[in-house]
C-alpha positions as CSV (number, residue, x, y, z in Angstrom):
1,M,-17.9,-55.0,92.0
2,T,-14.9,-57.2,91.6
3,A,-12.0,-57.3,89.1
4,E,-9.1,-59.4,88.4
5,A,-5.9,-57.9,89.9
6,V,-3.5,-56.3,87.4
7,R,-0.4,-58.4,87.3
8,V,2.8,-58.0,85.3
9,G,5.6,-60.3,84.3
10,M,3.3,-63.3,83.8
11,G,4.4,-64.4,80.4
12,R,7.1,-64.5,77.8
13,L,6.9,-63.2,74.3
14,D,9.4,-66.0,73.4
15,T,9.7,-65.2,69.6
16,T,12.4,-64.8,67.0
17,D,9.9,-64.2,64.2
18,R,11.3,-61.7,61.6
19,P,14.1,-60.4,63.8
20,G,15.9,-57.1,63.6
21,L,18.6,-55.5,65.7
22,V,18.5,-51.8,66.9
23,L,21.7,-50.5,68.5
24,V,20.9,-47.4,70.6
25,D,23.3,-44.4,70.9
26,C,26.5,-46.4,70.8
27,Q,28.4,-43.1,70.7
28,N,31.6,-42.1,72.4
29,L,29.9,-39.8,74.9
30,F,28.0,-42.7,76.3
31,T,30.8,-45.2,76.4
32,L,33.6,-43.2,78.1
33,D,33.1,-45.0,81.4
34,P,35.4,-48.1,81.5
35,A,32.5,-49.9,83.3
36,V,30.6,-50.1,80.0
37,D,33.5,-51.9,78.1
38,A,31.9,-55.3,78.3
39,A,28.5,-54.0,77.0
40,A,30.2,-52.1,74.2
41,K,32.0,-55.3,73.1
42,A,28.7,-57.2,73.3
43,C,27.1,-54.6,71.0
44,G,29.9,-55.4,68.5
45,R,29.2,-59.1,68.8
46,A,25.5,-58.5,68.4
47,A,26.0,-56.5,65.2
48,A,28.4,-59.2,63.8
49,A,26.0,-62.0,64.7
50,A,23.1,-60.2,63.1
51,R,24.9,-59.7,59.9
52,E,26.0,-63.4,59.9
53,A,22.4,-64.4,60.4
54,G,21.0,-62.1,57.8
55,V,19.2,-60.0,60.4
56,P,18.8,-56.3,59.6
57,V,20.9,-54.0,61.7
58,V,19.8,-50.4,62.4
59,W,21.8,-47.8,64.4
60,L,20.3,-44.9,66.4
61,R,22.3,-41.8,67.3
62,V,21.6,-38.5,69.0
63,L,22.7,-35.3,67.2
64,F,21.9,-31.7,67.6
65,D,22.6,-28.9,65.2
66,D,22.0,-26.2,67.9
67,D,21.2,-26.1,71.6
68,A,17.5,-25.3,71.0
69,E,17.0,-28.8,69.6
70,L,17.5,-30.3,73.0
71,G,14.2,-29.1,74.2
72,P,13.4,-27.9,77.8
73,V,13.8,-31.2,79.5
74,W,17.3,-32.2,78.3
75,T,18.5,-28.6,78.4
76,T,17.9,-28.8,82.1
77,K,18.5,-32.5,82.9
78,A,21.2,-33.4,80.5
79,P,23.0,-30.3,79.2
80,A,26.1,-32.5,78.3
81,L,24.2,-33.7,75.3
82,K,25.0,-30.3,73.7
83,Q,28.3,-31.9,72.8
84,L,26.6,-34.2,70.3
85,R,27.2,-32.1,67.3
86,P,27.6,-33.4,63.7
87,G,31.3,-34.2,63.2
88,A,32.2,-34.1,66.9
89,E,34.3,-37.0,68.2
90,L,32.0,-37.6,71.1
91,A,29.1,-38.1,68.6
92,E,30.9,-40.8,66.6
93,F,30.2,-44.5,67.1
94,D,32.5,-46.2,69.5
95,P,34.9,-48.4,67.5
96,R,34.1,-51.4,69.8
97,V,30.5,-51.5,68.7
98,G,31.3,-52.5,65.1
99,Y,29.4,-50.0,63.0
100,V,29.8,-50.7,59.3
101,D,29.5,-47.9,56.7
102,G,26.3,-48.2,54.7
103,E,24.1,-49.7,57.5
104,P,21.0,-47.6,58.3
105,V,21.5,-44.8,60.8
106,V,18.5,-43.1,62.3
107,T,19.2,-39.7,63.9
108,K,17.0,-38.8,66.9
109,K,16.7,-35.8,69.2
110,R,14.7,-37.4,72.0
111,A,15.1,-40.5,74.2
112,S,13.0,-42.9,72.1
113,G,14.2,-43.9,68.7
114,F,10.6,-43.7,67.5
115,V,9.9,-40.1,68.4
116,R,9.9,-37.8,65.3
117,T,12.0,-40.3,63.3
118,E,11.6,-42.7,60.4
119,L,12.5,-45.7,62.5
120,D,9.0,-47.3,62.5
121,D,8.7,-46.9,58.7
122,L,12.2,-48.3,58.2
123,L,11.5,-51.4,60.4
124,H,8.3,-52.1,58.6
125,D,10.2,-51.8,55.2
126,L,12.7,-54.4,56.6
127,D,9.8,-56.6,57.7
128,V,10.9,-56.7,61.3
129,H,8.7,-57.9,64.1
130,T,11.0,-59.2,66.8
131,L,13.1,-56.2,67.8
132,A,16.4,-57.0,69.6
133,V,17.7,-53.9,71.4
134,A,21.2,-53.1,72.6
135,G,23.1,-50.0,73.5
136,F,23.1,-47.1,75.9
137,T,21.7,-46.3,78.4
138,T,19.6,-49.0,79.9
139,A,17.1,-46.8,81.9
140,G,17.3,-43.9,79.4
141,C,17.2,-44.2,75.6
142,V,17.2,-48.0,75.6
143,R,14.1,-48.2,77.9
144,A,12.3,-45.4,76.0
145,T,12.8,-47.1,72.7
146,V,11.7,-50.5,74.0
147,V,8.6,-49.1,75.6
148,D,7.6,-47.4,72.4
149,A,8.4,-50.6,70.4
150,A,6.0,-52.5,72.6
151,S,3.4,-49.8,72.1
152,L,3.8,-50.2,68.3
153,D,3.3,-54.0,68.6
154,Y,6.8,-55.1,68.0
155,A,8.1,-58.0,70.2
156,P,11.0,-56.4,72.0
157,V,14.0,-58.3,73.2
158,V,16.6,-56.6,75.4
159,L,20.1,-58.1,75.2
160,A,21.1,-57.6,78.8
161,D,24.8,-58.0,78.4
162,A,24.9,-55.5,75.6
163,V,23.2,-52.6,77.5
164,A,24.7,-50.5,80.4
165,D,24.0,-47.5,82.5
166,R,25.8,-45.1,84.8
167,S,24.6,-46.9,87.9
168,T,24.4,-50.7,88.4
169,A,21.3,-50.3,90.6
170,I,19.5,-48.2,87.9
171,H,20.6,-50.7,85.2
172,D,19.3,-53.7,87.2
173,A,16.0,-52.0,88.1
174,A,15.4,-51.0,84.5
175,L,16.0,-54.6,83.3
176,V,13.6,-56.1,85.9
177,D,10.9,-53.6,85.0
178,L,11.3,-54.0,81.2
179,D,11.2,-57.8,81.5
180,A,8.0,-57.6,83.6
181,R,6.1,-55.1,81.4
182,Y,7.4,-54.6,77.9
183,A,10.0,-57.1,76.6
184,D,11.9,-60.3,77.0
185,V,15.2,-59.6,78.7
186,V,17.7,-62.2,77.7
187,P,21.0,-62.6,79.5
188,S,23.3,-63.5,76.7
189,T,23.6,-61.9,73.3
190,D,25.5,-64.9,71.9
191,D,22.9,-67.4,73.1
192,W,20.0,-65.4,71.7
193,F,21.6,-65.2,68.2
194,R,22.3,-68.9,68.4
195,T,18.5,-69.3,68.9
196,V,17.9,-67.0,66.0
197,R,20.2,-69.0,63.7
198,S,18.6,-72.3,64.8
199,S,15.1,-71.0,64.1
200,Q,16.1,-70.2,60.5
201,R,17.1,-73.7,59.6
């Protein structure tokens, strides 16, 4: 018996059809490290470029009303998330990311923005197919959201300069793997939105 070897990273999705932008967990708790300054500012540019191009902008955030909502994994692996309470300063959007009142905000309690949330229904209502993703952290909630987006047949695009993680090595490895298996990873937020605007003409 013979079979073709399983290979990844062979092709590009290469689409801007019906684009939308999801910004993942751009909250103060995840942007305290000065090393993420450039990514936070790139998130702000992405949000502004999306609005200018008429691209829907959706924000994800993590909030917990009580410790039990973290579940067994995050209670053990990430107990600092207990600080993400409604009204807490650490739970607010970082000013650099450019959140605008009235834009859709989806609250989640797990890594993926699609788990036990209305995100999929919202994106369908907005007629989104190409899903640009930015935010924090690359190997955590960004990756989980992108993987689930691919599983739901969106065409994910990761804006590499608008995501960051605690470790450069982890960040880089996550981008390589996402680009190989689940998404198109593009280096420049500004360049990608120029492509989007050009495709709309």
